[in-house]
C-alpha positions in Angstrom: 13.2 -26.5 -1.1 12.6 -28.7 1.9 13.9 -31.9 0.5 14.6 -34.7 2.9 15.4 -38.4 2.9 12.5 -40.8 2.9 13.2 -41.7 6.5 13.0 -38.0 7.6 9.8 -37.5 5.6 8.2 -40.5 7.4 9.5 -39.2 10.8 8.1 -35.7 10.0 4.7 -37.2 9.0 4.6 -39.2 12.2 5.4 -36.0 14.1 2.4 -34.3 12.6 4.2 -32.1 10.0 2.9 -31.5 6.4 4.5 -33.7 3.8 4.2 -34.1 0.1 4.8 -37.3 -2.0 4.0 -38.7 -5.4 1.0 -40.9 -5.9 -0.4 -42.7 -9.0 -2.7 -39.7 -9.8 -1.4 -36.3 -8.6 1.1 -35.4 -5.9 -0.4 -35.5 -2.4 -0.2 -33.0 0.5 -0.5 -35.1 3.6 -0.5 -35.1 7.4 -1.8 -37.1 10.4 -5.7 -37.3 10.4 -5.9 -35.4 13.6 -3.7 -32.6 12.2 -5.9 -32.2 9.1 -6.5 -28.5 9.8 -2.9 -27.9 8.7 -3.9 -28.9 5.1 -7.0 -26.7 5.2 -4.8 -23.7 6.3 -2.0 -24.4 3.8 -4.3 -24.8 0.8 -6.7 -22.0 1.9 -9.3 -24.7 1.5 -13.0 -24.3 2.4 -14.1 -26.4 5.4 -16.8 -28.0 3.3 -14.3 -29.8 1.1 -13.3 -32.9 3.0 -9.9 -34.6 2.8 -9.2 -38.2 1.7 -7.8 -40.8 4.1 -5.0 -42.6 2.3 -3.3 -45.8 3.5 -1.1 -48.6 2.4 -3.9 -51.2 2.5 -7.7 -51.6 2.8 -7.2 -53.2 6.2 -5.7 -50.0 7.5 -8.8 -48.1 6.4 -11.7 -50.2 7.4 -11.6 -49.1 11.1 -12.4 -45.6 9.9 -15.7 -46.6 8.2 -18.8 -48.3 9.4 -21.4 -50.4 7.6 -23.4 -53.6 7.6 -21.8 -56.9 6.8 -23.4 -56.8 3.4 -22.1 -53.3 2.8 -18.6 -54.3 3.6 -18.9 -57.1 1.1 -20.0 -54.7 -1.6 -17.3 -52.2 -0.8 -14.6 -54.9 -0.7 -15.7 -56.1 -4.2 -14.7 -52.7 -5.5 -11.5 -52.3 -3.5 -10.4 -55.8 -4.5 -10.8 -54.8 -8.1 -9.4 -51.3 -8.1 -7.0 -51.0 -5.2 -4.3 -50.1 -5.1 -5.4 -47.5 -7.7 -7.1 -44.2 -8.6 -10.4 -44.8 -6.9 -11.6 -43.0 -3.9 -14.7 -44.4 -2.0 -16.8 -42.1 0.1 -18.3 -44.2 2.9 -20.0 -43.7 6.3 -17.4 -42.7 8.8 -16.8 -44.5 12.1 -16.2 -42.8 15.5 -12.5 -43.3 15.0 -12.3 -40.6 12.3 -11.1 -37.2 13.6 -13.8 -34.6 12.9 -11.2 -32.2 11.4 -11.0 -34.5 8.4 -14.5 -33.5 7.3 -15.5 -30.6 9.5 -18.9 -29.9 7.9 -20.0 -33.5 7.5 -18.0 -35.8 9.8 -20.4 -38.7 9.0 -18.6 -39.6 5.8 -15.0 -40.1 4.7 -13.2 -40.7 1.4 -10.7 -43.5 1.5 -8.1 -44.7 -1.0 -5.0 -46.9 -1.5 -2.7 -45.4 -4.1 -0.9 -47.5 -6.7 2.5 -45.9 -6.1 5.5 -47.6 -4.6 6.8 -44.5 -2.8 3.4 -43.6 -1.5 2.8 -47.1 -0.2 6.3 -47.2 1.4 5.5 -44.0 3.3 2.0 -45.0 4.3 3.0 -48.4 5.5 5.2 -46.7 8.1 3.0 -43.7 9.0 -0.4 -45.4 9.0 -3.3 -43.7 7.3 -2.8 -40.0 6.4 -5.1 -37.1 5.7 -4.4 -36.2 2.0 -5.4 -34.0 -0.8 -3.8 -32.8 -4.0 -0.8 -30.4 -3.6 -2.1 -27.1 -4.8 -4.0 -24.0 -3.5 -7.7 -24.7 -3.3 -9.4 -24.1 -6.7 -6.2 -24.2 -8.7 -5.0 -27.1 -10.8 -2.9 -29.8 -9.0 0.8 -29.0 -9.1 2.9 -31.5 -11.0 6.5 -30.9 -10.1 8.6 -30.7 -7.0 9.7 -27.2 -7.9 6.1 -26.0 -8.1 5.2 -27.6 -4.9 8.1 -26.2 -3.0 7.5 -22.7 -4.4 3.8 -22.8 -3.2 4.4 -24.7 0.1 8.0 -23.9 1.2 7.6 -25.5 4.6 6.3 -28.9 3.3 8.7 -31.8 3.6 9.3 -33.7 0.3 11.3 -36.8 -0.3 14.4 -36.5 -2.5 13.8 -38.6 -5.6 16.1 -39.8 -8.4 14.7 -37.3 -10.9 14.6 -34.1 -9.0 11.7 -32.5 -10.7 9.4 -34.8 -12.5 6.9 -36.6 -10.3 5.6 -39.9 -11.6 1.8 -40.0 -11.8 -0.9 -39.6 -14.4 -1.7 -36.0 -13.5 -5.4 -37.0 -13.4 -7.2 -37.0 -10.0 -8.8 -40.2 -8.7 -12.4 -41.2 -9.5 -14.7 -40.5 -6.5 -17.7 -42.8 -5.8 -20.0 -42.2 -2.9 -22.0 -45.0 -1.2 -25.6 -43.9 -0.8 -26.7 -46.8 1.3 -28.1 -48.7 -1.7 -25.8 -47.9 -4.6 -22.9 -45.8 -5.8 -23.1 -42.1 -6.8 -20.2 -41.0 -9.0 -19.0 -37.6 -7.6 -16.0 -37.3 -10.0 -14.9 -39.2 -13.0 -11.1 -39.5 -12.9 -8.5 -42.1 -13.8 -10.9 -45.1 -13.5 -14.0 -44.8 -15.6 -17.1 -46.0 -13.6 -20.8 -45.8 -13.9 -23.3 -45.9 -11.2 -24.1 -49.6 -11.9 -20.7 -50.7 -10.6 -22.1 -52.5 -7.6 -24.3 -54.8 -9.7 
């Protein structure tokens, strides 16, 4: 089990290594956005399943998306209400986003700010990270550190007070995609939304 201190995990993430940490939904597998191919390889994940860009604040994420002034207002109404929390917004991507985050459609990106103290502590020091659930593609999200270390022996994990249980609801985030005029709900998760959420 590659358990390290929080400081070493943060240093590892900054150096482009794969790390895992708890979030408010399911444990995350994360790395620098430009190293996203490491996640695809580790998870045996299809290239057409994009990753989520996670950060400690909305301000850290806005440079990675692009929209009109009015669109930003609509997006921010939602983030003000639900972030930090279990809502992922899929928005038009800016040029700043590395193509490896979403290889088959680099024009969009999912973004989220998790409601988890440890995740926010890490993200505040690493900047935005490419993330996804810690599991092999197509399998249920792993819930304990023991499961994660067995499946991903090289991934760095922070030593926590309770060695095995990872806080989190065990339910993935809700995913809402901006279509240019309204929201399309791609996945109902922790937060229950309907497509009229922007009204």
